[in-house]
VEXMIVO-846265 format. One record per residue (C-alpha): residue in one letter; chain; x, y, z. Coordinates in pm, 1 decimal. Example, Ala and Ser with C-alpha at 12.3 -4.5 7.8 and 13.67 -1.06 7.14 Angstrom:
+--------+--------+----------+----------+----------+
| residu | chaine |       xx |       yy |       zz |
+--------+--------+----------+----------+----------+
|      A |      A |   1230.0 |   -450.0 |    780.0 |
|      S |      A |   1367.0 |   -106.0 |    714.0 |
+--------+--------+----------+----------+----------+
This chain:
+--------+--------+----------+----------+----------+
| residu | chaine |       xx |       yy |       zz |
+--------+--------+----------+----------+----------+
|      M |      A |   4050.8 |  17679.2 |  -6414.8 |
|      I |      A |   4252.2 |  17859.2 |  -6679.1 |
|      S |      A |   4112.6 |  17851.5 |  -7028.3 |
|      P |      A |   4337.8 |  17755.5 |  -7320.5 |
|      K |      A |   4339.1 |  18116.8 |  -7440.1 |
|      S |      A |   4436.7 |  18264.4 |  -7103.2 |
|      P |      A |   4796.0 |  18383.2 |  -7059.3 |
|      P |      A |   5019.5 |  18135.7 |  -6878.1 |
|      P |      A |   5045.4 |  18192.2 |  -6501.2 |
|      L |      A |   5350.5 |  18362.6 |  -6363.6 |
|      K |      A |   5585.3 |  18118.6 |  -6200.7 |
|      I |      A |   5942.4 |  18075.4 |  -6089.1 |
|      I |      A |   6159.4 |  17907.6 |  -6351.6 |
|      L |      A |   6379.3 |  17661.3 |  -6164.6 |
|      D |      A |   6623.1 |  17557.8 |  -6434.7 |
|      S |      A |   6722.3 |  17616.2 |  -6791.5 |
|      K |      A |   6508.7 |  17325.0 |  -6911.2 |
|      S |      A |   6200.1 |  17529.3 |  -6826.3 |
|      D |      A |   6301.9 |  17829.0 |  -7035.6 |
|      P |      A |   6034.5 |  17904.5 |  -7296.5 |
|      Y |      A |   6283.7 |  18011.4 |  -7560.9 |
|      S |      A |   6431.0 |  17778.1 |  -7818.0 |
|      K |      A |   6783.1 |  17657.7 |  -7736.1 |
|      S |      A |   6891.8 |  17741.0 |  -8089.3 |
|      S |      A |   6786.2 |  18103.9 |  -8046.1 |
|      Q |      A |   6994.8 |  18144.2 |  -7730.3 |
|      W |      A |   7359.5 |  18237.5 |  -7725.6 |
|      N |      A |   7618.2 |  17962.5 |  -7721.9 |
|      D |      A |   7913.9 |  17989.3 |  -7483.8 |
|      S |      A |   8130.7 |  18206.3 |  -7710.5 |
|      E |      A |   7840.4 |  18435.9 |  -7802.2 |
|      R |      A |   7741.9 |  18468.6 |  -7438.9 |
|      R |      A |   8095.4 |  18569.7 |  -7341.3 |
|      L |      A |   8118.1 |  18820.3 |  -7628.5 |
|      W |      A |   7783.4 |  18981.2 |  -7550.0 |
|      T |      A |   7858.3 |  18990.2 |  -7179.0 |
|      V |      A |   8164.9 |  19200.5 |  -7260.3 |
|      L |      A |   7976.4 |  19421.9 |  -7507.2 |
|      L |      A |   7689.2 |  19486.5 |  -7269.1 |
|      F |      A |   7935.6 |  19544.0 |  -6985.4 |
|      V |      A |   8109.6 |  19814.4 |  -7189.3 |
|      M |      A |   7780.0 |  19972.0 |  -7296.4 |
|      T |      A |   7649.0 |  19984.3 |  -6938.8 |
|      S |      A |   7979.4 |  20129.2 |  -6817.3 |
|      V |      A |   7957.1 |  20412.1 |  -7066.9 |
|      L |      A |   7591.5 |  20469.8 |  -6979.2 |
|      F |      A |   7676.5 |  20521.2 |  -6612.6 |
|      S |      A |   7976.1 |  20733.8 |  -6698.5 |
|      A |      A |   7748.7 |  20972.5 |  -6885.7 |
|      R |      A |   7480.8 |  20955.3 |  -6616.6 |
|      T |      A |   7709.4 |  21048.8 |  -6328.1 |
|      I |      A |   7888.4 |  21347.0 |  -6481.8 |
|      V |      A |   7646.5 |  21603.7 |  -6340.5 |
|      P |      A |   7673.3 |  21475.4 |  -5980.2 |
|      L |      A |   8052.8 |  21488.3 |  -6018.9 |
|      V |      A |   8060.5 |  21849.9 |  -6143.8 |
|      A |      A |   7763.6 |  21968.6 |  -5933.4 |
|      V |      A |   7980.4 |  22181.9 |  -5704.4 |
|      N |      A |   8150.1 |  22348.6 |  -6004.2 |
|      L |      A |   7813.6 |  22413.3 |  -6170.7 |
|      S |      A |   7674.8 |  22565.1 |  -5852.1 |
|      K |      A |   7966.8 |  22804.4 |  -5817.9 |
|      E |      A |   7969.6 |  22911.3 |  -6182.3 |
|      F |      A |   7595.3 |  22969.2 |  -6219.2 |
|      G |      A |   7516.2 |  23078.4 |  -5862.8 |
|      W |      A |   7295.7 |  22785.5 |  -5765.2 |
|      D |      A |   7203.4 |  22696.1 |  -5408.0 |
|      K |      A |   7139.9 |  22345.2 |  -5271.6 |
|      T |      A |   6774.6 |  22353.0 |  -5378.9 |
|      D |      A |   6869.1 |  22446.2 |  -5735.6 |
|      T |      A |   7131.8 |  22172.5 |  -5749.2 |
|      G |      A |   6886.4 |  21918.0 |  -5609.4 |
|      L |      A |   6632.5 |  22018.9 |  -5875.6 |
|      V |      A |   6882.9 |  21963.3 |  -6156.7 |
|      L |      A |   7002.3 |  21631.4 |  -6012.9 |
|      G |      A |   6648.5 |  21510.1 |  -5946.7 |
|      S |      A |   6515.4 |  21598.9 |  -6293.0 |
|      F |      A |   6687.3 |  21288.2 |  -6426.0 |
|      F |      A |   6418.7 |  21086.1 |  -6246.8 |
|      W |      A |   6136.6 |  21279.6 |  -6411.9 |
|      G |      A |   6232.0 |  21136.9 |  -6748.1 |
|      Y |      A |   6366.6 |  20802.6 |  -6628.9 |
|      P |      A |   6030.8 |  20626.6 |  -6574.1 |
|      I |      A |   5849.7 |  20756.8 |  -6881.9 |
|      A |      A |   6025.7 |  20557.0 |  -7153.7 |
|      Q |      A |   6055.3 |  20235.0 |  -6957.4 |
|      I |      A |   5719.6 |  20074.4 |  -7031.9 |
|      P |      A |   5732.1 |  20138.6 |  -7408.4 |
|      G |      A |   6103.9 |  20054.4 |  -7404.0 |
|      G |      A |   6047.3 |  19721.0 |  -7233.3 |
|      M |      A |   5753.7 |  19632.6 |  -7456.4 |
|      M |      A |   5949.6 |  19716.6 |  -7771.3 |
|      S |      A |   6243.3 |  19511.7 |  -7645.2 |
|      D |      A |   6023.7 |  19207.6 |  -7582.4 |
|      R |      A |   5895.7 |  19234.5 |  -7939.1 |
|      I |      A |   6184.6 |  19357.0 |  -8156.2 |
|      G |      A |   6492.3 |  19286.5 |  -7944.1 |
|      G |      A |   6661.8 |  19457.9 |  -7652.7 |
|      D |      A |   6986.3 |  19516.4 |  -7842.9 |
|      Y |      A |   6805.1 |  19724.6 |  -8103.8 |
|      V |      A |   6647.2 |  19951.6 |  -7840.6 |
|      I |      A |   6963.4 |  19985.3 |  -7630.4 |
|      I |      A |   7178.8 |  20095.8 |  -7924.4 |
|      R |      A |   6930.8 |  20351.1 |  -8063.8 |
|      A |      A |   6885.6 |  20507.1 |  -7722.1 |
|      A |      A |   7262.8 |  20519.3 |  -7670.6 |
|      F |      A |   7312.6 |  20736.6 |  -7977.0 |
|      I |      A |   7058.3 |  20984.7 |  -7841.5 |
|      W |      A |   7190.0 |  21014.6 |  -7485.3 |
|      G |      A |   7542.9 |  21029.7 |  -7626.0 |
|      V |      A |   7449.5 |  21341.8 |  -7821.9 |
|      V |      A |   7272.2 |  21488.7 |  -7516.5 |
|      T |      A |   7593.9 |  21440.4 |  -7317.8 |
|      L |      A |   7799.3 |  21616.9 |  -7584.1 |
|      V |      A |   7579.9 |  21928.3 |  -7597.3 |
|      T |      A |   7516.3 |  21960.9 |  -7221.8 |
|      P |      A |   7805.7 |  22202.5 |  -7144.5 |
|      L |      A |   7706.4 |  22427.8 |  -7435.0 |
|      V |      A |   7337.3 |  22483.5 |  -7367.7 |
|      P |      A |   7344.8 |  22672.4 |  -7031.0 |
|      Y |      A |   7551.3 |  22949.4 |  -7189.0 |
|      L |      A |   7264.9 |  23026.2 |  -7425.1 |
|      F |      A |   7090.0 |  23184.4 |  -7126.2 |
|      T |      A |   7195.4 |  23493.0 |  -6934.0 |
|      T |      A |   6988.9 |  23441.2 |  -6618.4 |
|      K |      A |   7021.3 |  23200.8 |  -6328.6 |
|      A |      A |   6669.6 |  23068.8 |  -6395.2 |
|      G |      A |   6762.5 |  23003.5 |  -6758.4 |
|      T |      A |   7066.0 |  22795.3 |  -6666.6 |
|      I |      A |   6863.3 |  22591.9 |  -6418.1 |
|      M |      A |   6584.6 |  22535.4 |  -6670.1 |
|      S |      A |   6823.5 |  22431.0 |  -6948.3 |
|      M |      A |   7015.3 |  22185.6 |  -6729.9 |
|      T |      A |   6689.3 |  22049.0 |  -6591.8 |
|      V |      A |   6561.8 |  21980.1 |  -6943.8 |
|      L |      A |   6889.2 |  21814.5 |  -7044.1 |
|      R |      A |   6886.3 |  21591.6 |  -6734.3 |
|      F |      A |   6523.6 |  21506.0 |  -6811.5 |
|      L |      A |   6622.6 |  21399.9 |  -7163.8 |
|      M |      A |   6910.6 |  21197.6 |  -7024.6 |
|      G |      A |   6674.5 |  21014.1 |  -6791.8 |
|      L |      A |   6421.7 |  20965.2 |  -7071.3 |
|      T |      A |   6668.7 |  20802.5 |  -7310.3 |
|      Q |      A |   6860.6 |  20602.6 |  -7048.9 |
|      G |      A |   6537.8 |  20474.6 |  -6896.1 |
|      V |      A |   6502.8 |  20204.8 |  -7161.9 |
|      H |      A |   6842.4 |  20049.4 |  -7093.5 |
|      Y |      A |   6775.0 |  19812.4 |  -6805.6 |
|      P |      A |   6431.8 |  19689.9 |  -6923.7 |
|      S |      A |   6586.7 |  19625.8 |  -7266.5 |
|      L |      A |   6886.9 |  19456.6 |  -7109.7 |
|      T |      A |   6663.6 |  19233.5 |  -6898.4 |
|      S |      A |   6450.2 |  19141.8 |  -7199.6 |
|      L |      A |   6755.1 |  19059.3 |  -7411.3 |
|      L |      A |   6920.3 |  18839.3 |  -7148.9 |
|      S |      A |   6597.1 |  18657.1 |  -7064.1 |
|      Q |      A |   6573.4 |  18549.3 |  -7427.3 |
|      K |      A |   6939.9 |  18473.8 |  -7487.8 |
|      V |      A |   7077.7 |  18332.8 |  -7158.0 |
|      T |      A |   6964.8 |  18015.3 |  -6982.3 |
|      A |      A |   6837.7 |  18038.0 |  -6622.8 |
|      D |      A |   7139.2 |  17863.6 |  -6471.2 |
|      K |      A |   7374.7 |  18128.7 |  -6618.0 |
|      R |      A |   7166.8 |  18441.7 |  -6563.9 |
|      A |      A |   7284.5 |  18544.6 |  -6217.2 |
|      Y |      A |   7648.4 |  18542.6 |  -6325.6 |
|      V |      A |   7585.7 |  18721.1 |  -6656.7 |
|      M |      A |   7357.7 |  18978.1 |  -6494.1 |
|      S |      A |   7601.5 |  19044.6 |  -6210.3 |
|      C |      A |   7888.3 |  19089.3 |  -6458.7 |
|      V |      A |   7690.2 |  19329.6 |  -6676.6 |
|      F |      A |   7544.9 |  19519.1 |  -6381.5 |
|      A |      A |   7891.6 |  19551.4 |  -6227.7 |
|      A |      A |   7952.6 |  19790.9 |  -6514.4 |
|      S |      A |   7748.9 |  20052.6 |  -6328.6 |
|      S |      A |   8026.8 |  20066.8 |  -6070.4 |
|      L |      A |   8298.8 |  20080.3 |  -6336.2 |
|      G |      A |   8117.7 |  20357.6 |  -6522.0 |
|      T |      A |   8084.0 |  20562.7 |  -6204.7 |
|      L |      A |   8447.5 |  20486.8 |  -6121.7 |
|      L |      A |   8564.2 |  20605.0 |  -6464.5 |
|      T |      A |   8368.8 |  20926.6 |  -6430.2 |
|      G |      A |   8516.7 |  20987.3 |  -6086.4 |
|      A |      A |   8873.0 |  20905.4 |  -6189.1 |
|      I |      A |   8892.8 |  21052.1 |  -6538.4 |
|      G |      A |   8652.7 |  21335.9 |  -6459.5 |
|      S |      A |   8850.1 |  21439.6 |  -6152.3 |
|      I |      A |   9175.0 |  21440.5 |  -6352.7 |
|      I |      A |   9017.6 |  21644.1 |  -6631.9 |
|      M |      A |   8881.2 |  21901.6 |  -6386.7 |
|      D |      A |   9216.9 |  21926.7 |  -6210.2 |
|      H |      A |   9388.3 |  22018.5 |  -6538.2 |
|      S |      A |   9110.2 |  22176.9 |  -6742.1 |
|      N |      A |   8747.0 |  22289.3 |  -6746.8 |
|      W |      A |   8450.7 |  22075.4 |  -6637.0 |
|      H |      A |   8312.0 |  22106.6 |  -6992.5 |
|      Y |      A |   8564.2 |  21854.3 |  -7121.1 |
|      V |      A |   8426.5 |  21581.1 |  -6896.5 |
|      F |      A |   8104.5 |  21594.7 |  -7100.5 |
|      Y |      A |   8291.5 |  21612.1 |  -7431.6 |
|      F |      A |   8508.3 |  21313.0 |  -7344.3 |
|      F |      A |   8233.6 |  21077.5 |  -7230.4 |
|      G |      A |   7985.6 |  21197.0 |  -7493.0 |
|      T |      A |   8231.1 |  21110.5 |  -7769.8 |
|      I |      A |   8312.6 |  20772.9 |  -7612.1 |
|      S |      A |   7940.4 |  20694.5 |  -7585.6 |
|      I |      A |   7877.5 |  20743.6 |  -7956.1 |
|      V |      A |   8187.7 |  20547.4 |  -8056.5 |
|      I |      A |   8094.6 |  20249.3 |  -7835.2 |
|      A |      A |   7735.1 |  20251.5 |  -7960.8 |
|      T |      A |   7863.4 |  20239.5 |  -8318.8 |
|      I |      A |   8091.1 |  19943.9 |  -8244.5 |
|      I |      A |   7817.5 |  19745.9 |  -8067.6 |
|      Q |      A |   7575.1 |  19820.4 |  -8349.7 |
|      S |      A |   7806.0 |  19642.9 |  -8594.9 |
|      F |      A |   7812.5 |  19329.8 |  -8374.6 |
|      S |      A |   7437.0 |  19344.9 |  -8331.6 |
|      R |      A |   7379.4 |  19352.1 |  -8707.1 |
|      K |      A |   7599.2 |  19045.3 |  -8753.7 |
|      Q |      A |   7411.5 |  18860.6 |  -8478.9 |
|      R |      A |   7074.1 |  18952.6 |  -8623.4 |
|      R |      A |   7174.7 |  18831.0 |  -8969.4 |
|      K |      A |   7290.8 |  18502.2 |  -8818.7 |
|      T |      A |   6964.5 |  18462.1 |  -8627.1 |
|      F |      A |   6763.4 |  18542.0 |  -8940.5 |
|      F |      A |   6939.4 |  18275.7 |  -9145.5 |
|      S |      A |   6895.6 |  18024.3 |  -8862.4 |
|      F |      A |   6525.6 |  18105.9 |  -8855.1 |
|      Q |      A |   6501.4 |  18058.3 |  -9230.0 |
|      N |      A |   6652.5 |  17711.3 |  -9182.4 |
|      G |      A |   6399.7 |  17625.0 |  -8913.4 |
|      R |      A |   6645.3 |  17631.1 |  -8622.9 |
|      A |      A |   6557.6 |  17947.5 |  -8431.3 |
|      G |      A |   6208.9 |  17936.5 |  -8295.2 |
|      T |      A |   5870.7 |  17856.9 |  -8443.0 |
|      R |      A |   5553.0 |  18034.3 |  -8539.6 |
|      K |      A |   5404.2 |  17908.2 |  -8213.7 |
|      D |      A |   5680.1 |  18090.6 |  -8021.8 |
|      D |      A |   5598.3 |  18413.6 |  -8202.2 |
|      E |      A |   5226.7 |  18376.1 |  -8135.4 |
|      E |      A |   5292.4 |  18331.0 |  -7766.0 |
|      K |      A |   5479.2 |  18664.3 |  -7741.8 |
|      K |      A |   5165.5 |  18851.7 |  -7640.2 |
|      S |      A |   5123.4 |  19164.8 |  -7436.2 |
|      L |      A |   5205.3 |  19156.3 |  -7067.7 |
|      P |      A |   4895.3 |  19064.8 |  -6857.6 |
|      V |      A |   4935.4 |  19365.7 |  -6627.1 |
|      L |      A |   4627.0 |  19305.2 |  -6413.5 |
|      K |      A |   4731.4 |  18946.1 |  -6355.7 |
|      L |      A |   5081.9 |  19062.6 |  -6271.6 |
|      L |      A |   4950.7 |  19302.6 |  -6006.5 |
|      T |      A |   4779.2 |  19016.7 |  -5821.1 |
|      K |      A |   5102.3 |  18821.2 |  -5777.1 |
|      K |      A |   5290.1 |  18836.9 |  -5446.4 |
|      P |      A |   5631.2 |  18767.7 |  -5609.0 |
|      F |      A |   5587.3 |  19078.4 |  -5822.6 |
|      W |      A |   5514.2 |  19304.2 |  -5524.7 |
|      A |      A |   5797.9 |  19153.9 |  -5323.2 |
|      M |      A |   6034.9 |  19223.5 |  -5609.3 |
|      A |      A |   5898.2 |  19576.6 |  -5663.2 |
|      I |      A |   5934.6 |  19680.0 |  -5298.3 |
|      S |      A |   6279.3 |  19522.5 |  -5270.7 |
|      H |      A |   6396.0 |  19699.5 |  -5583.2 |
|      L |      A |   6261.3 |  20032.0 |  -5455.2 |
|      C |      A |   6467.3 |  19999.1 |  -5136.4 |
|      V |      A |   6781.2 |  19922.8 |  -5335.1 |
|      I |      A |   6760.0 |  20199.6 |  -5590.8 |
|      F |      A |   6652.0 |  20461.0 |  -5336.2 |
|      S |      A |   6965.3 |  20392.9 |  -5132.3 |
|      Y |      A |   7178.0 |  20364.8 |  -5445.5 |
|      F |      A |   7071.9 |  20698.5 |  -5591.5 |
|      I |      A |   7130.9 |  20872.0 |  -5260.1 |
|      I |      A |   7487.6 |  20743.1 |  -5278.6 |
|      I |      A |   7547.2 |  20812.6 |  -5645.6 |
|      N |      A |   7405.0 |  21166.3 |  -5642.9 |
|      W |      A |   7530.0 |  21299.8 |  -5312.6 |
|      M |      A |   7852.0 |  21113.2 |  -5233.0 |
|      P |      A |   8079.3 |  21361.9 |  -5417.7 |
|      T |      A |   7910.8 |  21658.7 |  -5248.3 |
|      F |      A |   7922.6 |  21488.2 |  -4906.4 |
|      F |      A |   8295.6 |  21423.7 |  -4914.3 |
|      K |      A |   8376.5 |  21759.8 |  -5069.4 |
|      E |      A |   8186.9 |  21954.0 |  -4801.5 |
|      V |      A |   8240.8 |  21737.8 |  -4492.3 |
|      Y |      A |   8604.3 |  21655.1 |  -4572.2 |
|      P |      A |   8721.6 |  21947.4 |  -4790.1 |
|      E |      A |   9086.2 |  21835.9 |  -4783.0 |
|      S |      A |   9002.6 |  21494.5 |  -4929.0 |
|      K |      A |   9102.2 |  21403.7 |  -5284.4 |
|      G |      A |   8823.7 |  21362.4 |  -5538.9 |
|      W |      A |   8998.6 |  21083.8 |  -5725.1 |
|      V |      A |   9005.4 |  20879.9 |  -5400.8 |
|      Y |      A |   8642.8 |  20894.8 |  -5284.8 |
|      N |      A |   8511.5 |  20895.3 |  -5642.2 |
|      V |      A |   8710.3 |  20583.4 |  -5732.2 |
|      L |      A |   8770.2 |  20343.3 |  -5442.5 |
|      P |      A |   8406.1 |  20258.8 |  -5355.2 |
|      W |      A |   8317.2 |  20181.0 |  -5716.9 |
|      L |      A |   8640.7 |  19991.5 |  -5772.8 |
|      A |      A |   8556.0 |  19766.0 |  -5478.3 |
|      A |      A |   8201.7 |  19713.2 |  -5608.2 |
|      I |      A |   8311.0 |  19541.7 |  -5931.6 |
|      P |      A |   8458.0 |  19223.6 |  -5777.3 |
|      A |      A |   8174.8 |  19228.9 |  -5520.1 |
|      S |      A |   7915.1 |  19219.2 |  -5796.6 |
|      I |      A |   8088.0 |  18938.5 |  -5987.2 |
|      A |      A |   8140.9 |  18741.1 |  -5665.2 |
|      G |      A |   7772.9 |  18785.8 |  -5586.3 |
|      G |      A |   7681.0 |  18638.8 |  -5923.9 |
|      C |      A |   7909.8 |  18341.5 |  -5867.3 |
|      L |      A |   7760.6 |  18286.8 |  -5522.0 |
|      G |      A |   7405.3 |  18309.7 |  -5655.2 |
|      D |      A |   7467.0 |  18054.8 |  -5931.1 |
|      S |      A |   7660.2 |  17834.1 |  -5687.8 |
|      L |      A |   7361.1 |  17823.1 |  -5452.9 |
|      I |      A |   7139.8 |  17708.7 |  -5740.2 |
|      A |      A |   7398.6 |  17451.0 |  -5846.8 |
|      H |      A |   7386.8 |  17311.9 |  -5490.3 |
|      K |      A |   7010.6 |  17257.7 |  -5519.7 |
|      V |      A |   6905.6 |  17573.0 |  -5335.3 |
|      P |      A |   6572.7 |  17682.5 |  -5491.6 |
|      V |      A |   6602.3 |  17979.6 |  -5726.0 |
|      G |      A |   6366.5 |  18193.0 |  -5518.8 |
|      I |      A |   6560.3 |  18126.1 |  -5197.1 |
|      S |      A |   6889.5 |  18202.4 |  -5372.4 |
|      R |      A |   6759.0 |  18541.2 |  -5490.2 |
|      K |      A |   6630.0 |  18622.8 |  -5138.8 |
|      I |      A |   6961.3 |  18536.2 |  -4974.8 |
|      M |      A |   7156.2 |  18763.6 |  -5209.7 |
|      H |      A |   6909.3 |  19047.6 |  -5169.3 |
|      S |      A |   6909.3 |  19022.9 |  -4789.4 |
|      L |      A |   7289.0 |  19038.9 |  -4782.0 |
|      S |      A |   7274.0 |  19345.5 |  -5005.5 |
|      M |      A |   7013.1 |  19538.7 |  -4807.9 |
|      F |      A |   7148.8 |  19465.6 |  -4458.7 |
|      G |      A |   7502.2 |  19550.9 |  -4569.8 |
|      M |      A |   7399.5 |  19878.5 |  -4731.5 |
|      A |      A |   7176.4 |  19987.2 |  -4441.6 |
|      L |      A |   7440.0 |  19914.8 |  -4177.1 |
|      S |      A |   7710.9 |  20101.0 |  -4369.4 |
|      L |      A |   7501.1 |  20414.8 |  -4429.0 |
|      V |      A |   7378.4 |  20430.2 |  -4068.6 |
|      C |      A |   7733.2 |  20401.7 |  -3936.4 |
|      M |      A |   7849.7 |  20678.9 |  -4170.7 |
|      G |      A |   7620.5 |  20917.5 |  -3990.9 |
|      L |      A |   7785.8 |  20830.9 |  -3659.8 |
|      T |      A |   8146.8 |  20908.5 |  -3750.9 |
|      N |      A |   8340.6 |  21222.2 |  -3836.8 |
|      R |      A |   8662.0 |  21048.4 |  -3945.5 |
|      Y |      A |   8745.2 |  21060.1 |  -4314.6 |
|      Y |      A |   8904.0 |  20717.5 |  -4356.0 |
|      V |      A |   8627.3 |  20547.3 |  -4157.4 |
|      S |      A |   8366.8 |  20718.7 |  -4378.2 |
|      L |      A |   8554.9 |  20611.7 |  -4690.2 |
|      V |      A |   8566.3 |  20247.6 |  -4577.2 |
|      L |      A |   8198.6 |  20251.0 |  -4478.7 |
|      M |      A |   8100.1 |  20404.1 |  -4813.0 |
|      S |      A |   8301.6 |  20139.5 |  -4995.5 |
|      L |      A |   8132.0 |  19862.9 |  -4796.6 |
|      G |      A |   7791.2 |  20015.3 |  -4871.1 |
|      V |      A |   7856.5 |  20028.3 |  -5243.8 |
|      M |      A |   7990.9 |  19671.4 |  -5235.8 |
|      A |      A |   7677.3 |  19556.2 |  -5054.4 |
|      Q |      A |   7459.9 |  19729.5 |  -5313.4 |
|      A |      A |   7642.9 |  19541.0 |  -5588.6 |
|      L |      A |   7525.3 |  19207.5 |  -5443.2 |
|      C |      A |   7167.8 |  19287.4 |  -5545.9 |
|      H |      A |   7269.6 |  19243.0 |  -5911.1 |
|      S |      A |   7227.6 |  18868.6 |  -5863.0 |
|      S |      A |   6885.7 |  18900.2 |  -5698.6 |
|      I |      A |   6635.5 |  19145.4 |  -5847.9 |
|      P |      A |   6748.1 |  19167.3 |  -6214.9 |
|      P |      A |   6748.6 |  18791.3 |  -6282.4 |
|      N |      A |   6433.1 |  18752.0 |  -6071.3 |
|      A |      A |   6230.4 |  18944.9 |  -6330.9 |
|      Q |      A |   6332.3 |  18677.5 |  -6579.7 |
|      D |      A |   6246.4 |  18402.7 |  -6330.6 |
|      I |      A |   5886.1 |  18504.0 |  -6268.1 |
|      A |      A |   5789.6 |  18601.5 |  -6624.0 |
|      P |      A |   6052.0 |  18501.7 |  -6883.2 |
|      R |      A |   5837.3 |  18592.9 |  -7185.8 |
|      H |      A |   5774.7 |  18941.1 |  -7051.3 |
|      A |      A |   6096.2 |  19005.6 |  -6856.5 |
|      G |      A |   6158.9 |  19347.0 |  -7010.1 |
|      S |      A |   5802.5 |  19461.4 |  -6948.6 |
|      V |      A |   5800.1 |  19333.1 |  -6588.9 |
|      F |      A |   6128.1 |  19505.7 |  -6513.2 |
|      D |      A |   6011.2 |  19834.6 |  -6664.5 |
|      V |      A |   5684.6 |  19828.3 |  -6465.5 |
|      I |      A |   5892.9 |  19798.6 |  -6148.0 |
|      H |      A |   6129.8 |  20071.6 |  -6264.9 |
|      V |      A |   5842.8 |  20308.0 |  -6350.0 |
|      D |      A |   5673.1 |  20268.6 |  -6012.5 |
|      N |      A |   5999.0 |  20312.2 |  -5825.3 |
|      G |      A |   6111.2 |  20598.6 |  -6046.5 |
|      V |      A |   5790.4 |  20790.0 |  -5974.5 |
|      I |      A |   5829.5 |  20738.2 |  -5598.9 |
|      I |      A |   6193.8 |  20847.6 |  -5604.5 |
|      D |      A |   6104.7 |  21149.5 |  -5816.4 |
|      M |      A |   5841.5 |  21249.5 |  -5560.4 |
|      C |      A |   6096.5 |  21216.6 |  -5280.1 |
|      W |      A |   6349.4 |  21434.6 |  -5467.8 |
|      T |      A |   6081.5 |  21695.8 |  -5538.5 |
|      V |      A |   5966.7 |  21707.8 |  -5174.6 |
|      R |      A |   6325.5 |  21742.2 |  -5063.6 |
+--------+--------+----------+----------+----------+
């Protein structure tokens, strides 16, 4: 029997009526649409900045004399920093607001992006350039690590359960657009200028977008404050119930472990694609155009992600249990990605490889309507913390795999 002071058990939230947050504190339809766009743009810019180094990896290797091991070390160092900030980032988001954490972190990784092409030239040795780029990638991972836990926390508090799959899939589709923009714009910049300007361009854009979103966030926070003062945005009881995540209790729950293992499979496959796809096509098909293989797969992933969100919400609307809906979407994602990647290893034809890669990235996009909203389903009051625990565990495992490689 659970005592009155024990934390509430983790459970699947079946509909918006079960959400623990006050209706008046959640976004209305117009606010939800506005913030979906803002968070979409912010996530796009985040992935644009994140994927610059994989795009220019070949150029960096040639200029600084790196071999494959050196390049892998620089690429993999992102994952050393990525897990570290996630637990404190998720906990802060659950307490002070995900928008606040996302914006502050964005200013930092925006500056890191701007200075990245300058720092390696401060060193005259190969080891110095590797060390400097490794540290910068570590800082990038450290500051970007708070984004998804903060995003999950924010949406769990502001979006009702019956709208989450669609909103999450729209926002998470931005990862494909961000990678697409880096591939398209970055390839054009490198064709006509130096690789340095890719960092300058996206670093500047990052800071500008963070500034714009900060202004909207301040307006929203003032509105929420005045609503709270008028007794319409939550109660003291709500605040008292926002306690720390019961980690030990969480670790005994089968839904948590199912979600953690599923998420590990997704992100492991995803980061293989995102880090090594440009190098694969450039080396296996040297005559291929960078703007083609760096753009088409991610372009196809955007409608796939949004369609996945619509399908996920449609299943729930047709009385399919939330848990079953999430499992269906995740199964489609994993089987599609696995089949595409396996078949890529069996062909030596460029256009077939391009189609298979596009299908794999599209399949990966379907998981946006499974794992991310599922963290909000099983523990809505601690969604950011639950998501960052999963990210930390998976980030450590991926980091170990990169290091062994």
